[in-house]
C-alpha positions in Angstrom: -12.3 -23.5 14.7 -13.2 -19.8 14.9 -9.6 -18.7 14.4 -9.2 -21.2 11.7 -12.3 -20.0 9.9 -11.2 -16.3 10.2 -7.8 -17.3 8.6 -9.5 -19.3 5.9 -11.9 -16.4 5.1 -9.1 -13.9 5.0 -7.2 -16.1 2.6 -10.3 -16.4 0.4 -10.8 -12.7 0.4 -7.2 -12.1 -0.6 -7.8 -14.4 -3.6 -10.9 -12.4 -4.6 -12.6 -9.9 -2.3 -15.6 -9.3 -4.6 -17.1 -12.7 -3.9 -20.4 -12.7 -2.0 -20.7 -14.1 1.5 -22.9 -16.9 -0.1 -20.1 -17.9 -2.5 -17.6 -17.8 0.3 -19.8 -19.9 2.6 -20.0 -22.6 -0.1 -16.2 -22.7 -0.5 -15.6 -22.8 3.2 -18.5 -25.2 3.9 -20.3 -23.1 6.5 -23.5 -21.0 6.5 -23.7 -17.6 4.9 -24.6 -15.9 8.3 -21.4 -17.5 9.8 -19.4 -15.9 7.0 -21.1 -12.5 7.4 -20.4 -12.6 11.2 -16.8 -13.7 10.7 -16.2 -11.0 8.1 -17.7 -8.3 10.4 -15.5 -9.5 13.2 -12.4 -9.3 10.9 -13.4 -5.7 10.0 -14.2 -4.7 13.6 -10.9 -6.0 15.0 -8.9 -4.3 12.2 -7.7 -7.4 10.4 -9.6 -6.1 7.3 -9.0 -2.4 6.8 -10.4 -1.8 3.3 -11.7 -3.5 0.2 -10.3 -2.2 -3.0 -9.2 -3.3 -6.5 -5.8 -3.5 -8.1 -6.3 -1.9 -11.5 -4.1 -2.2 -14.6 -1.9 0.8 -13.9 -0.6 1.0 -17.5 -4.2 1.2 -18.8 -4.9 4.0 -16.3 -2.1 5.9 -17.9 0.7 5.4 -15.5 4.2 4.7 -16.9 6.2 4.8 -13.7 6.0 3.1 -10.3 8.5 4.9 -8.0 10.1 4.1 -4.7 11.6 7.3 -3.3 14.0 6.9 -0.3 14.6 9.9 2.0 17.1 10.5 4.6 15.6 12.9 7.1 17.2 14.8 10.0 16.2 13.5 13.5 13.7 16.5 13.9 11.3 14.4 11.7 10.4 12.4 14.8 9.0 15.5 16.6 5.2 15.1 16.9 4.4 18.5 15.3 6.8 17.7 12.3 5.3 14.2 11.9 1.8 15.8 11.7 3.1 18.3 9.1 4.5 15.4 7.0 1.2 13.5 7.2 -0.6 16.5 6.0 1.9 17.1 3.2 1.6 13.5 2.0 -2.2 13.8 1.5 -1.6 16.5 -1.1 -0.4 13.8 -3.6 -3.1 11.3 -4.6 -0.6 9.4 -6.7 1.3 8.6 -3.5 0.0 5.3 -2.2 2.3 4.9 0.8 4.7 7.0 2.8 6.4 6.0 6.0 9.5 6.3 8.2 11.7 3.3 8.2 15.3 2.3 8.0 17.6 0.8 5.4 20.1 1.7 2.7 21.1 4.6 4.9 17.7 6.1 4.5 14.9 6.8 7.1 11.8 7.1 5.0 10.1 5.8 1.8 7.4 7.1 -0.5 5.7 4.8 -3.0 4.0 6.5 -5.9 2.7 6.2 -9.5 3.4 8.7 -12.2 2.1 9.3 -15.7 5.6 10.0 -17.0 9.1 10.8 -16.0 8.5 14.6 -16.1 5.7 14.3 -13.6 7.9 12.1 -11.3 10.8 14.6 -11.6 8.6 17.6 -10.8 7.2 15.9 -7.7 10.7 14.8 -6.6 11.9 18.4 -7.0 9.0 19.7 -5.0 9.8 17.2 -2.2 13.4 18.3 -2.1 12.5 22.0 -2.1 9.6 21.8 0.4 11.6 19.7 2.9 15.1 20.9 2.4 15.3 22.0 6.0 14.8 18.4 7.2 16.1 16.3 4.2 19.7 15.1 4.0 19.3 12.9 0.9 16.6 11.8 -1.6 17.1 8.8 -3.9 14.7 7.2 -6.3 14.2 3.8 -7.8 11.9 3.9 -10.9 10.1 0.9 -12.3 8.6 1.2 -15.8 5.2 -0.3 -15.5 4.5 -3.4 -17.5 8.1 -4.0 -18.6 10.4 -6.6 -17.3 8.1 -7.7 -14.5 9.0 -11.0 -12.9 5.9 -11.1 -10.7 2.9 -8.8 -11.1 1.7 -6.6 -8.2 -1.1 -8.4 -6.4 -2.1 -9.0 -2.8 -3.5 -12.4 -3.7 0.0 -13.9 -3.1 -0.4 -13.2 0.6 -3.0 -15.9 0.8 -0.2 -18.5 1.2 1.7 -16.7 3.9 1.1 -18.0 7.4 -1.0 -15.7 9.5 
């Protein structure tokens, strides 16, 4: 029952994380202290890392959502270089995710939001210049925000994925 309650609570929080423990307790048919304990356990074991909102990015002034794919030289895996890359990524608050990975012949990805194409292009140029000693290729995929979306960006869809 405890694991099942944890999963149910996580799904409810994915739907709407701003609900109170009292509201969640009513939905899940348990006591409010049980929900509070279960939520704290989920936070403590790292299942819940953060609570945040998903704003209307267009109303925030962003016109572009960008996926930038990078092919890095093998030196990128050296611990001191990885530390340098982590530090570099923190310089850009519009970058919401950056990671190594694999696919499309690339070894890394950067996900970012931009006010306009010029801002995106300037940041891409800076990336190419600052990391030219470790970069073999940089490619971008640009999504105009609010146009031709087939499914809006939201984590609430994960509530239906098996845990």
